[in-house]
Backbone as a chain_set.jsonl record, in Angstrom:
{"seq": "XXXXXXXXXXXXXXXXXXXXXXXXXXXXXXXXXXXXXXXXXXXXXXXXXXXXXXXXXXXXXXXXXXXXXXXXXXXXXXXXXXXXXXXXXXXXXXXXXXXXXXXXXXXXXXXXXXXXXXXXXXXXXXXXXXXXXXXXXXXXXXXXXXXXXXXXXXXXXXXXXXXXXXXXXXXXXXXXXXXXXXXXXXXXXXXXXXXXXXXXXXXXXXXXXXXXXX", "coords": {"N": [[8.305, -7.08, -14.005], [5.099, -6.1, -12.935], [5.161, -4.45, -9.687], [3.189, -2.889, -8.078], [0.62, -3.788, -8.905], [0.766, -6.544, -8.559], [1.132, -6.545, -5.651], [-1.406, -4.93, -4.957], [-3.236, -6.974, -5.893], [-2.842, -9.055, -4.356], [-3.321, -8.172, -1.75], [-5.476, -7.049, -1.545], [-8.098, -8.69, -0.33], [-7.195, -8.371, 2.13], [-7.111, -5.399, 2.656], [-9.698, -4.97, 2.031], [-11.054, -6.118, 4.209], [-10.663, -4.654, 6.17], [-11.277, -2.233, 5.41], [-14.193, -2.608, 5.311], [-14.6, -3.123, 7.929], [-13.997, -0.71, 9.194], [-15.928, 0.985, 8.255], [-18.363, -0.423, 8.97], [-18.119, -0.515, 11.977], [-19.146, 2.336, 12.603], [-21.686, 2.443, 11.031], [-23.038, 0.653, 12.545], [-23.017, 2.126, 15.165], [-24.33, 4.224, 14.544], [-26.702, 3.068, 13.817], [-27.272, 1.767, 16.397], [-27.718, 4.268, 18.188], [-29.874, 5.505, 16.515], [-32.157, 3.465, 16.978], [-32.155, 3.807, 19.71], [-32.991, 6.429, 19.95], [-35.188, 6.414, 18.845], [-36.534, 4.663, 20.524], [-36.696, 6.015, 22.752], [-38.458, 8.463, 21.97], [-40.874, 7.138, 21.447], [-41.501, 6.131, 23.666], [-41.118, 7.915, 25.923], [-41.987, 10.308, 24.615], [-40.982, 12.953, 24.886], [-39.322, 15.824, 23.618], [-39.78, 15.81, 20.966], [-39.705, 16.821, 18.5], [-36.791, 17.73, 18.239], [-35.674, 14.91, 18.674], [-36.671, 14.093, 16.383], [-35.515, 15.137, 14.196], [-32.55, 14.613, 14.752], [-32.751, 11.779, 14.246], [-33.481, 11.955, 11.521], [-30.985, 12.833, 10.75], [-29.422, 11.105, 11.629], [-30.023, 8.88, 10.056], [-29.683, 9.8, 7.363], [-27.055, 9.995, 7.752], [-26.023, 7.422, 7.742], [-27.082, 6.354, 5.622], [-25.16, 7.73, 3.871], [-22.678, 6.476, 4.568], [-23.164, 3.849, 4.257], [-23.226, 4.012, 1.357], [-20.664, 5.481, 0.737], [-18.97, 2.974, 1.896], [-19.556, 1.33, -0.411], [-18.006, 1.98, -2.311], [-15.498, 1.1, -2.238], [-14.049, -0.509, -4.445], [-13.505, 1.413, -6.612], [-12.094, 3.286, -5.244], [-10.043, 1.71, -4.253], [-8.742, 0.942, -6.756], [-7.989, 3.41, -7.503], [-6.001, 4.137, -5.819], [-4.287, 2.244, -6.751], [-3.653, 3.194, -9.497], [-2.223, 5.155, -8.938], [0.129, 4.392, -8.431], [1.023, 3.539, -10.52], [2.984, 3.916, -13.92], [5.002, 3.65, -12.252], [6.114, 2.988, -8.522], [5.008, 5.43, -6.302], [6.897, 6.824, -3.767], [6.733, 7.539, -0.597], [7.56, 9.858, 2.159], [7.578, 9.468, 5.27], [6.785, 10.461, 8.629], [6.986, 9.675, 11.643], [4.886, 10.298, 14.353], [3.442, 10.526, 17.964], [0.776, 9.427, 17.678], [-0.066, 9.189, 15.261], [1.255, 8.721, 11.796], [2.642, 10.979, 9.55], [2.154, 11.987, 6.467], [4.776, 13.306, 4.406], [5.024, 14.457, 1.994], [2.3, 15.414, 1.529], [0.624, 17.509, 3.237], [-1.848, 17.241, 3.992], [-2.464, 14.434, 4.894], [-2.635, 12.436, 7.564], [-2.185, 9.52, 8.987], [-3.608, 7.624, 11.006], [-2.495, 5.785, 14.072], [-3.593, 3.709, 14.903], [-4.786, 0.329, 14.608], [-2.986, 0.531, 11.992], [-1.794, -0.981, 9.3], [1.546, -2.505, 8.26], [2.526, -3.576, 5.216], [4.429, -6.215, 3.705], [5.816, -5.401, 0.568], [6.302, -6.674, -2.943], [8.86, -5.661, -3.996], [11.354, -5.8, -2.211], [12.479, -3.46, -0.735], [10.502, -1.86, -0.07], [7.608, -0.79, 1.709], [4.054, -1.453, 2.182], [1.84, 0.957, 3.486], [-1.155, 0.613, 5.157], [-3.875, 2.285, 6.354], [-5.92, 4.323, 8.217], [-7.35, 7.73, 7.853], [-6.042, 10.156, 9.99], [-7.949, 12.454, 10.986], [-10.917, 13.265, 12.275], [-13.204, 12.941, 10.857], [-13.703, 12.123, 7.793], [-13.943, 12.441, 4.254], [-12.778, 10.273, 2.413], [-11.629, 8.048, 3.989], [-9.374, 5.927, 3.865], [-6.183, 5.127, 3.37], [-3.592, 4.464, 1.513], [-0.202, 3.901, 1.201], [3.072, 3.75, -0.145], [6.485, 3.007, 1.281], [9.903, 3.674, 2.346], [11.088, 1.924, 5.056], [13.348, 2.592, 6.265], [13.892, 4.987, 5.883], [12.315, 6.34, 7.459], [11.204, 8.793, 9.686], [11.324, 10.772, 12.874], [8.939, 12.762, 14.515], [10.146, 15.704, 16.145], [9.178, 16.074, 18.893], [8.014, 13.649, 19.442], [10.305, 12.06, 19.047], [12.108, 12.629, 21.531], [10.37, 12.046, 23.39], [10.113, 9.438, 23.296], [12.664, 8.702, 23.941], [12.707, 9.483, 26.733], [12.358, 11.819, 27.491], [9.908, 13.328, 28.23], [8.135, 14.87, 30.217], [5.361, 14.873, 30.62], [2.709, 12.325, 31.57], [1.978, 9.371, 30.032], [-0.807, 8.962, 29.293], [-1.713, 11.256, 29.475], [-0.86, 12.605, 27.253], [-2.113, 12.559, 24.739], [-4.118, 14.475, 24.864], [-3.089, 16.738, 24.599], [-2.551, 20.074, 23.575], [-1.533, 20.415, 20.855], [-1.571, 17.849, 19.683], [-4.512, 17.33, 20.077], [-5.245, 19.727, 18.175], [-4.019, 19.082, 15.994], [-5.411, 16.815, 15.372], [-8.053, 17.777, 14.578], [-8.212, 18.423, 12.169], [-9.82, 20.295, 9.532], [-11.905, 23.13, 10.219], [-14.478, 22.713, 9.517], [-14.569, 19.89, 9.568], [-13.831, 19.701, 12.222], [-16.317, 20.709, 13.512], [-18.367, 18.692, 12.568], [-17.406, 16.263, 13.047], [-16.847, 15.967, 15.771], [-18.297, 17.915, 17.441], [-20.843, 17.445, 16.845], [-21.221, 14.83, 17.23], [-20.375, 14.481, 20.086], [-22.895, 16.101, 20.931], [-24.83, 14.177, 20.081], [-23.862, 11.822, 21.771], [-24.264, 12.88, 24.335], [-27.191, 13.091, 24.071], [-27.798, 10.701, 24.343], [-26.884, 9.594, 26.772], [-28.447, 10.671, 28.149], [-30.927, 9.709, 27.569], [-30.881, 7.166, 28.028], [-30.322, 7.261, 30.859], [-32.962, 8.024, 31.425], [-34.452, 5.613, 30.676], [-33.187, 3.857, 32.989], [-34.132, 4.924, 35.191], [-36.829, 4.897, 35.056], [-37.192, 2.075, 34.593], [-35.882, 1.073, 37.116]], "CA": [[7.011, -7.496, -13.32], [4.288, -4.948, -12.273], [5.354, -4.366, -8.522], [1.893, -2.27, -7.599], [-0.425, -4.54, -9.515], [0.916, -7.539, -7.803], [0.745, -5.993, -4.124], [-2.598, -4.767, -4.785], [-3.874, -7.924, -6.097], [-2.276, -9.88, -3.103], [-3.498, -7.633, -0.547], [-7.119, -6.898, -1.87], [-8.921, -9.174, 0.636], [-7.003, -7.85, 3.499], [-7.752, -4.19, 2.94], [-11.1, -4.936, 2.023], [-11.606, -6.385, 5.134], [-10.285, -3.126, 6.946], [-12.42, -0.888, 4.646], [-15.727, -2.631, 5.434], [-14.725, -3.087, 9.236], [-14.081, 0.797, 9.262], [-17.648, 1.655, 8.207], [-19.203, -1.454, 9.96], [-18.32, 0.3, 13.056], [-19.828, 3.613, 12.354], [-22.879, 2.085, 10.543], [-23.641, -0.053, 13.873], [-23.1, 3.302, 16.172], [-25.533, 5.348, 14.06], [-28.113, 2.225, 14.108], [-27.684, 1.848, 17.906], [-28.211, 5.582, 18.582], [-31.213, 5.634, 16.122], [-33.002, 2.902, 17.757], [-32.608, 4.335, 21.108], [-33.715, 7.722, 20.16], [-36.839, 6.057, 18.466], [-37.331, 4.122, 21.684], [-37.275, 7.156, 23.648], [-39.372, 9.017, 21.546], [-42.355, 6.336, 21.139], [-42.157, 5.521, 25.154], [-41.302, 9.011, 27.043], [-42.754, 11.31, 24.148], [-40.355, 14.093, 25.165], [-38.688, 16.718, 22.711], [-40.149, 15.224, 19.795], [-39.169, 17.787, 17.391], [-35.205, 17.492, 18.292], [-35.567, 13.888, 18.308], [-37.25, 13.499, 14.904], [-34.449, 15.771, 13.673], [-31.69, 13.662, 15.147], [-33.02, 10.554, 13.389], [-33.054, 12.252, 10.497], [-29.523, 13.042, 10.636], [-28.463, 9.588, 11.491], [-30.589, 7.935, 8.704], [-28.804, 10.246, 6.523], [-25.442, 9.512, 8.02], [-25.962, 5.674, 7.705], [-27.09, 6.115, 4.025], [-23.685, 8.157, 3.574], [-21.759, 5.61, 5.238], [-23.249, 2.617, 3.425], [-22.745, 4.236, -0.193], [-19.149, 4.956, 0.893], [-18.701, 1.436, 1.848], [-19.847, 0.287, -1.543], [-16.917, 2.449, -3.296], [-14.167, 0.352, -2.043], [-13.226, -1.08, -5.706], [-13.089, 2.512, -7.437], [-10.982, 3.836, -4.048], [-8.619, 0.815, -4.51], [-8.04, 1.136, -7.914], [-7.295, 4.857, -7.563], [-4.585, 4.154, -5.077], [-3.427, 1.447, -7.689], [-3.395, 4.025, -10.612], [-1.194, 6.292, -8.41], [1.529, 3.395, -8.357], [1.672, 3.04, -11.885], [3.779, 2.74, -14.147], [6.346, 3.644, -11.353], [5.74, 3.2, -7.278], [4.925, 6.493, -5.704], [7.158, 6.633, -2.641], [6.25, 8.852, 0.265], [8.338, 9.889, 3.211], [6.795, 9.488, 6.346], [7.042, 10.869, 9.852], [6.235, 9.144, 12.853], [4.46, 10.893, 15.646], [2.912, 9.478, 18.881], [-0.382, 8.691, 17.679], [-0.034, 9.424, 13.647], [2.126, 8.76, 10.666], [2.282, 11.847, 8.553], [2.742, 11.933, 4.883], [5.585, 14.545, 4.622], [4.861, 15.214, 0.797], [1.011, 15.725, 1.598], [0.606, 17.579, 4.467], [-3.238, 17.0, 4.419], [-2.396, 13.175, 5.337], [-2.148, 11.836, 8.562], [-2.699, 8.273, 9.392], [-3.856, 6.898, 12.25], [-1.541, 4.776, 14.263], [-4.509, 2.54, 15.487], [-5.179, -0.384, 13.003], [-2.473, 0.774, 10.973], [-0.867, -2.486, 8.926], [2.34, -2.569, 7.417], [2.324, -4.952, 4.453], [5.55, -6.226, 3.024], [5.869, -5.187, -1.075], [7.191, -7.629, -3.736], [10.05, -5.019, -3.96], [11.636, -5.831, -0.661], [13.166, -1.931, -0.446], [9.563, -0.819, -0.004], [6.847, -1.342, 2.582], [2.934, -0.846, 1.926], [1.266, 1.054, 4.763], [-2.699, 0.784, 5.241], [-4.622, 2.667, 7.52], [-6.991, 5.478, 7.93], [-6.9, 9.22, 8.347], [-6.219, 10.66, 11.486], [-8.938, 13.498, 11.067], [-12.429, 12.282, 13.158], [-14.402, 12.982, 9.964], [-12.824, 12.44, 6.507], [-14.549, 11.793, 2.87], [-12.025, 9.351, 2.029], [-10.355, 7.653, 5.216], [-8.45, 4.983, 3.671], [-4.882, 5.67, 2.921], [-2.231, 3.348, 1.022], [0.959, 4.459, 0.902], [4.525, 3.095, -0.084], [7.532, 3.977, 1.77], [10.994, 3.198, 2.936], [11.022, 1.79, 6.511], [14.928, 3.051, 6.575], [13.782, 6.256, 5.848], [11.146, 6.551, 8.48], [11.611, 9.476, 10.397], [10.465, 11.066, 13.835], [8.575, 14.175, 14.946], [11.194, 15.854, 17.263], [8.957, 16.037, 20.311], [7.61, 12.35, 19.762], [11.513, 11.229, 19.445], [12.387, 13.088, 22.777], [9.697, 11.228, 24.489], [10.812, 7.932, 22.906], [14.051, 8.667, 24.913], [12.752, 9.434, 28.167], [12.508, 13.525, 28.08], [8.906, 14.108, 28.244], [7.611, 15.134, 31.848], [3.906, 14.615, 30.939], [2.489, 11.161, 31.617], [1.691, 8.999, 28.526], [-2.232, 8.918, 28.985], [-2.277, 12.658, 29.182], [-0.224, 13.016, 25.966], [-3.217, 12.553, 23.616], [-4.935, 15.347, 25.175], [-2.167, 17.916, 24.778], [-3.192, 20.873, 22.612], [-0.783, 20.099, 19.591], [-2.469, 16.606, 19.345], [-6.089, 18.122, 19.821], [-5.369, 20.797, 17.283], [-3.553, 18.159, 14.673], [-6.484, 15.605, 15.145], [-9.11, 18.314, 14.346], [-8.465, 18.396, 10.719], [-10.313, 21.646, 9.224], [-13.069, 23.733, 10.896], [-15.568, 21.88, 9.219], [-14.317, 18.456, 10.069], [-13.969, 19.624, 13.805], [-17.549, 20.656, 13.719], [-19.278, 17.917, 12.271], [-16.84, 15.131, 13.716], [-16.664, 16.148, 17.369], [-19.666, 18.857, 18.563], [-22.263, 16.714, 16.451], [-20.773, 13.184, 17.987], [-20.67, 14.977, 21.526], [-24.144, 16.046, 21.209], [-25.485, 12.896, 20.135], [-23.571, 11.265, 23.102], [-25.029, 13.236, 25.635], [-28.691, 12.88, 24.301], [-28.184, 9.076, 24.35], [-26.871, 9.091, 27.943], [-29.569, 11.14, 28.92], [-32.194, 8.878, 27.399], [-30.721, 5.571, 29.169], [-30.549, 7.364, 32.316], [-34.358, 7.956, 31.783], [-34.767, 4.601, 31.194], [-32.805, 3.243, 33.912], [-34.749, 5.251, 36.273], [-38.211, 4.327, 34.395], [-37.173, 0.882, 34.917], [-35.5, 0.479, 38.416]], "C": [[6.404, -5.882, -12.561], [4.278, -4.718, -10.635], [3.886, -3.931, -7.605], [1.055, -3.319, -7.805], [-0.197, -6.134, -8.724], [0.704, -7.758, -6.438], [-0.412, -5.92, -4.067], [-3.49, -6.264, -4.917], [-4.022, -9.122, -4.798], [-2.967, -9.422, -1.857], [-5.224, -6.931, -0.347], [-7.789, -7.156, -0.822], [-8.495, -8.487, 1.825], [-7.458, -6.514, 3.89], [-9.205, -3.773, 2.716], [-11.723, -4.866, 3.08], [-11.469, -5.306, 6.274], [-11.215, -2.227, 6.775], [-13.766, -1.061, 5.426], [-15.751, -2.416, 7.257], [-14.864, -1.77, 9.664], [-15.39, 1.297, 9.193], [-18.66, 0.779, 8.857], [-19.678, -0.635, 11.188], [-19.106, 1.472, 13.042], [-21.336, 3.363, 11.893], [-23.811, 1.411, 12.012], [-23.552, 0.946, 15.216], [-24.266, 4.122, 15.708], [-26.845, 4.396, 14.236], [-28.441, 1.873, 15.741], [-28.322, 3.251, 18.187], [-29.629, 5.639, 17.637], [-32.395, 4.789, 16.85], [-33.155, 3.452, 19.077], [-33.047, 5.556, 21.165], [-35.329, 7.443, 19.646], [-37.562, 5.509, 19.535], [-37.702, 5.117, 22.56], [-38.334, 7.832, 23.183], [-40.672, 8.424, 21.679], [-42.48, 6.405, 22.976], [-42.209, 7.063, 26.056], [-41.835, 10.153, 25.893], [-42.358, 12.615, 24.188], [-39.455, 14.496, 23.751], [-38.751, 15.958, 21.468], [-39.413, 15.569, 18.609], [-37.372, 17.636, 17.368], [-35.086, 16.181, 17.996], [-35.717, 13.446, 16.761], [-35.749, 14.319, 13.807], [-32.945, 14.956, 13.997], [-31.545, 12.251, 14.228], [-33.135, 10.686, 12.27], [-31.646, 12.215, 9.686], [-28.654, 11.832, 10.52], [-28.793, 8.747, 10.411], [-29.898, 8.493, 7.716], [-27.397, 9.926, 6.62], [-25.462, 7.902, 7.525], [-26.342, 5.419, 6.069], [-25.677, 6.487, 3.353], [-22.85, 7.387, 3.585], [-21.751, 4.356, 4.684], [-22.762, 2.909, 1.718], [-21.304, 4.527, -0.222], [-18.463, 3.831, 0.92], [-18.818, 0.917, 0.489], [-18.62, 0.853, -2.801], [-15.65, 1.788, -2.941], [-13.431, 0.152, -3.247], [-12.688, 0.392, -6.32], [-11.903, 3.218, -6.537], [-9.686, 2.929, -4.675], [-7.657, 0.905, -5.788], [-7.536, 2.518, -8.258], [-6.193, 4.503, -6.932], [-3.617, 3.239, -6.174], [-2.89, 2.339, -8.855], [-2.287, 4.997, -10.179], [0.089, 5.791, -8.601], [1.996, 3.184, -9.468], [1.99, 4.126, -13.013], [4.844, 2.649, -13.006], [5.622, 3.693, -9.811], [6.198, 4.663, -6.924], [5.476, 6.584, -4.125], [7.056, 7.982, -1.932], [7.624, 8.702, 1.399], [7.403, 10.024, 4.102], [7.601, 9.656, 7.598], [6.201, 10.41, 10.953], [6.03, 10.175, 14.236], [3.717, 9.923, 16.61], [1.677, 8.637, 18.763], [-0.704, 8.534, 16.235], [1.349, 9.243, 13.122], [1.509, 9.631, 9.778], [3.133, 11.649, 7.135], [3.362, 13.307, 4.591], [5.18, 15.265, 3.25], [3.237, 15.466, 0.755], [1.008, 16.111, 2.865], [-0.827, 17.753, 5.081], [-3.244, 15.363, 4.776], [-1.772, 12.821, 6.243], [-2.836, 10.733, 8.836], [-2.732, 7.931, 10.861], [-3.226, 5.878, 12.818], [-2.189, 3.322, 14.487], [-5.049, 1.657, 14.557], [-4.491, -0.513, 12.209], [-1.653, -0.857, 10.556], [0.133, -2.019, 7.833], [2.63, -3.795, 6.623], [3.814, -5.135, 3.743], [5.311, -6.29, 1.203], [6.622, -6.604, -1.593], [8.531, -6.9, -4.035], [10.462, -4.867, -2.361], [12.126, -4.459, -0.412], [11.925, -1.482, 0.32], [8.504, -1.886, 0.97], [5.195, -0.627, 2.148], [2.153, -0.5, 3.284], [-0.18, 1.205, 4.379], [-2.759, 1.285, 6.446], [-5.428, 3.607, 7.054], [-6.639, 6.721, 8.393], [-7.229, 9.454, 9.645], [-7.482, 11.549, 11.713], [-10.199, 12.552, 11.358], [-13.055, 12.107, 11.902], [-13.445, 12.953, 8.483], [-13.834, 11.68, 5.421], [-14.138, 10.398, 2.612], [-10.988, 9.097, 3.204], [-9.327, 6.859, 4.736], [-7.279, 5.442, 2.808], [-3.929, 4.361, 2.945], [-1.403, 3.903, 0.373], [2.275, 3.475, 1.038], [5.431, 3.757, 0.443], [8.768, 3.091, 2.383], [11.177, 3.172, 4.589], [12.334, 2.414, 7.262], [14.745, 4.236, 6.678], [13.105, 6.923, 6.758], [11.888, 7.557, 9.578], [10.923, 9.922, 11.774], [10.36, 12.412, 14.114], [9.458, 14.3, 16.227], [10.522, 15.78, 18.63], [8.731, 14.317, 20.618], [9.591, 11.579, 20.136], [12.362, 11.795, 20.932], [11.314, 12.517, 24.008], [9.846, 9.659, 24.208], [12.011, 7.622, 23.972], [13.547, 9.141, 26.019], [12.743, 10.913, 28.611], [11.485, 13.741, 28.269], [8.626, 13.742, 29.869], [6.14, 14.897, 32.099], [3.757, 12.952, 30.776], [1.761, 10.687, 30.26], [0.222, 9.094, 28.277], [-2.639, 10.142, 28.82], [-1.751, 12.984, 28.051], [-1.157, 13.474, 24.562], [-4.217, 14.018, 23.562], [-4.084, 16.87, 25.109], [-2.882, 19.075, 23.464], [-2.445, 20.705, 20.978], [-1.476, 18.913, 18.975], [-4.09, 16.903, 18.95], [-6.145, 18.8, 18.433], [-4.912, 20.046, 16.13], [-4.571, 17.114, 14.475], [-7.577, 16.362, 14.657], [-9.461, 18.339, 12.998], [-9.035, 20.192, 10.649], [-11.383, 21.897, 10.175], [-14.468, 23.075, 10.998], [-15.633, 20.438, 9.776], [-14.806, 18.362, 11.497], [-15.293, 19.715, 14.172], [-18.356, 19.588, 13.99], [-18.569, 16.409, 13.01], [-16.744, 14.899, 15.272], [-18.053, 17.105, 18.374], [-20.864, 18.065, 18.359], [-22.24, 15.37, 17.353], [-21.035, 13.507, 19.524], [-22.292, 14.992, 21.84], [-25.219, 14.769, 21.219], [-24.979, 11.723, 21.397], [-24.257, 11.259, 24.166], [-26.259, 13.033, 25.428], [-28.564, 11.147, 24.943], [-27.927, 8.529, 25.896], [-28.027, 9.761, 28.766], [-30.924, 10.1, 28.537], [-32.134, 7.672, 27.914], [-30.719, 5.826, 30.347], [-31.963, 7.501, 32.489], [-34.926, 6.66, 32.028], [-34.334, 3.558, 32.036], [-33.748, 3.552, 34.956], [-36.283, 5.215, 35.917], [-38.252, 2.821, 35.144], [-36.637, 0.205, 36.594], [-35.773, 1.723, 39.537]], "O": [[6.982, -4.979, -11.957], [3.128, -4.831, -10.211], [3.555, -4.566, -6.603], [0.68, -3.874, -6.771], [-1.204, -6.749, -8.372], [0.236, -8.797, -5.971], [-0.937, -6.671, -3.245], [-4.324, -6.572, -4.066], [-4.99, -9.8, -4.453], [-3.187, -10.235, -0.96], [-5.85, -6.515, 0.627], [-8.209, -6.201, -0.167], [-9.359, -8.006, 2.558], [-8.009, -6.261, 4.962], [-9.775, -2.727, 3.029], [-12.638, -4.075, 3.309], [-12.269, -5.257, 7.209], [-11.839, -1.576, 7.613], [-14.369, -0.163, 6.012], [-16.617, -1.764, 7.841], [-15.761, -1.524, 10.47], [-15.877, 2.002, 10.078], [-19.728, 1.244, 9.256], [-20.795, -0.215, 11.49], [-20.022, 1.324, 13.851], [-22.197, 4.089, 12.391], [-24.962, 1.693, 12.345], [-24.017, 0.522, 16.274], [-25.066, 4.629, 16.495], [-27.889, 4.842, 14.714], [-29.568, 1.743, 16.218], [-29.531, 3.269, 18.419], [-30.609, 5.881, 18.341], [-33.423, 5.338, 17.248], [-34.287, 3.557, 19.551], [-33.503, 5.972, 22.23], [-36.345, 8.063, 19.963], [-38.774, 5.65, 19.695], [-38.811, 5.168, 23.092], [-39.294, 7.877, 23.951], [-41.605, 9.151, 22.017], [-43.553, 6.727, 23.487], [-43.181, 7.336, 26.76], [-42.188, 11.157, 26.513], [-43.07, 13.485, 23.688], [-39.003, 13.654, 22.976], [-37.717, 15.495, 20.985], [-38.703, 14.849, 17.907], [-36.832, 17.416, 16.284], [-34.38, 15.982, 17.007], [-35.02, 12.645, 16.138], [-35.249, 13.807, 12.806], [-32.283, 14.822, 12.968], [-30.535, 11.804, 13.686], [-32.952, 9.663, 11.609], [-31.315, 11.801, 8.574], [-27.695, 11.55, 9.802], [-27.984, 7.982, 9.886], [-29.358, 7.655, 6.995], [-26.686, 9.629, 5.66], [-24.548, 7.51, 6.8], [-25.943, 4.451, 5.423], [-25.126, 5.784, 2.505], [-22.069, 7.405, 2.633], [-20.713, 3.709, 4.547], [-22.083, 2.138, 1.039], [-20.623, 3.954, -1.073], [-17.51, 3.594, 0.177], [-18.087, -0.041, 0.237], [-18.408, 0.302, -3.882], [-14.679, 2.147, -3.607], [-12.262, 0.538, -3.279], [-11.476, 0.51, -6.502], [-10.889, 3.655, -7.082], [-8.711, 3.307, -5.325], [-6.431, 0.932, -5.891], [-6.759, 2.722, -9.191], [-5.196, 4.573, -7.65], [-2.433, 3.499, -6.384], [-1.704, 2.216, -9.164], [-1.547, 5.553, -10.99], [1.053, 6.502, -8.884], [3.127, 2.737, -9.658], [1.316, 5.156, -13.04], [5.5, 1.616, -12.867], [4.597, 4.371, -9.74], [7.33, 5.104, -7.119], [4.639, 6.441, -3.234], [7.209, 9.114, -2.389], [8.43, 7.773, 1.47], [6.389, 10.666, 3.828], [8.738, 9.21, 7.755], [5.016, 10.68, 11.149], [6.926, 10.659, 14.928], [3.396, 8.783, 16.277], [1.428, 7.592, 19.363], [-1.611, 7.752, 15.949], [2.379, 9.506, 13.743], [0.401, 9.478, 9.266], [4.285, 11.301, 6.878], [2.668, 14.322, 4.527], [5.002, 16.484, 3.252], [2.905, 15.796, -0.383], [1.328, 15.292, 3.727], [-1.08, 18.203, 6.198], [-4.409, 15.018, 4.979], [-0.545, 12.749, 6.186], [-4.059, 10.816, 8.951], [-1.809, 8.039, 11.668], [-3.285, 4.847, 12.149], [-1.669, 2.214, 14.352], [-5.78, 2.117, 13.68], [-4.73, -1.413, 11.404], [-1.103, -1.626, 11.344], [-0.163, -1.382, 6.823], [2.924, -4.87, 7.147], [4.314, -4.132, 3.235], [4.666, -7.202, 0.685], [7.294, -7.381, -0.915], [9.425, -7.678, -4.369], [10.02, -4.063, -1.539], [12.137, -4.45, 0.819], [12.112, -0.772, 1.308], [8.49, -3.115, 1.035], [5.122, 0.561, 1.835], [1.843, -1.38, 4.087], [-0.466, 1.855, 3.374], [-2.057, 0.991, 7.413], [-5.691, 3.814, 5.869], [-5.748, 6.875, 9.228], [-8.232, 9.15, 10.29], [-8.083, 11.305, 12.76], [-10.44, 11.451, 10.863], [-13.541, 10.984, 11.768], [-12.573, 13.792, 8.257], [-14.392, 10.605, 5.639], [-14.941, 9.466, 2.582], [-9.91, 9.662, 3.389], [-8.229, 7.107, 5.233], [-7.401, 6.028, 1.733], [-3.614, 3.58, 3.843], [-1.551, 4.371, -0.755], [2.511, 2.687, 1.954], [5.465, 4.978, 0.288], [8.591, 1.96, 2.836], [11.369, 4.181, 5.269], [12.413, 2.674, 8.463], [15.377, 4.804, 7.569], [13.294, 8.134, 6.873], [12.902, 7.244, 10.203], [9.808, 9.414, 11.898], [11.302, 13.201, 14.041], [9.574, 13.45, 17.11], [11.243, 15.428, 19.563], [9.107, 13.753, 21.646], [9.968, 10.888, 21.082], [13.338, 11.122, 21.264], [11.483, 12.582, 25.226], [9.635, 8.821, 25.085], [12.207, 6.596, 24.624], [14.596, 9.314, 26.64], [13.024, 11.275, 29.753], [11.556, 14.867, 28.761], [8.837, 12.706, 30.5], [5.629, 14.749, 33.209], [4.501, 12.323, 30.025], [1.102, 11.44, 29.543], [-0.117, 9.302, 27.112], [-3.671, 10.394, 28.198], [-2.325, 13.995, 27.648], [-0.975, 14.346, 23.713], [-4.831, 14.487, 22.603], [-4.529, 17.925, 25.563], [-3.648, 18.684, 22.584], [-3.145, 20.976, 20.002], [-1.926, 18.988, 17.831], [-4.672, 16.745, 17.877], [-7.006, 18.469, 17.619], [-5.48, 20.392, 15.095], [-4.585, 16.528, 13.392], [-8.375, 15.58, 14.139], [-10.618, 18.298, 12.578], [-8.747, 21.076, 11.456], [-11.779, 20.989, 10.907], [-15.255, 22.915, 11.931], [-16.615, 19.949, 10.335], [-15.627, 17.593, 11.996], [-15.672, 18.965, 15.07], [-18.937, 19.355, 15.05], [-19.334, 15.558, 13.464], [-16.592, 13.813, 15.832], [-18.507, 16.951, 19.508], [-21.743, 17.9, 19.206], [-23.178, 14.997, 18.058], [-21.853, 12.833, 20.15], [-22.882, 14.264, 22.638], [-26.094, 14.478, 22.035], [-25.763, 10.878, 21.83], [-24.739, 10.339, 24.826], [-26.855, 12.734, 26.462], [-29.223, 10.645, 25.853], [-28.426, 7.494, 26.338], [-28.414, 9.38, 29.871], [-31.799, 9.861, 29.369], [-33.15, 7.069, 28.258], [-31.033, 4.937, 31.138], [-32.401, 7.168, 33.59], [-35.612, 6.356, 33.003], [-34.879, 2.456, 31.983], [-34.209, 2.632, 35.631], [-36.973, 5.648, 36.84], [-39.059, 2.463, 36.001], [-36.973, -0.88, 37.069], [-35.545, 1.537, 40.733]]}, "num_chains": 1, "name": "protein.A"}
């Protein structure tokens, strides 16, 4: 029995929905931001050059995201090929906000919305999630692992056992977690500073609309 082929065939619809939802959220955000900036530019007529540049960047981002959304089949088949003819079993280490693939230092899977799907080989589990990096060219991650071999990052293990003095809601803002989430420098700049700048402009524009109508 080809375990990987059976698993991937059975879970294809589930993983496709996860993949489409991931990109749909980002497309929706870009679309809403584009509409707000366009409306502000047409009504207020301020910072036209900057807004035009932002709209071009957002439109380009939407095109890129849409094209990536259409690549599900090829990406999915790529993960299947990695697990044939033999399953590729990974060692997983759990942190507070991510799962680290220990045999690939560049892969950190965000715990949020991760799915653990039982394999036809009862010894292994198929973990499906998305890269922890804020911006990733190929965010989808599909890995086989043995749940009995799951290990814990030392600081996370101590926190689980009640040895952390920092409140839970502040832990995601620690230097180690922020540094790990940043990815490489280019990802950090594009995925954080640009996003924060867009959010800042949107809040300014929405505030201007509120002042205008109220």
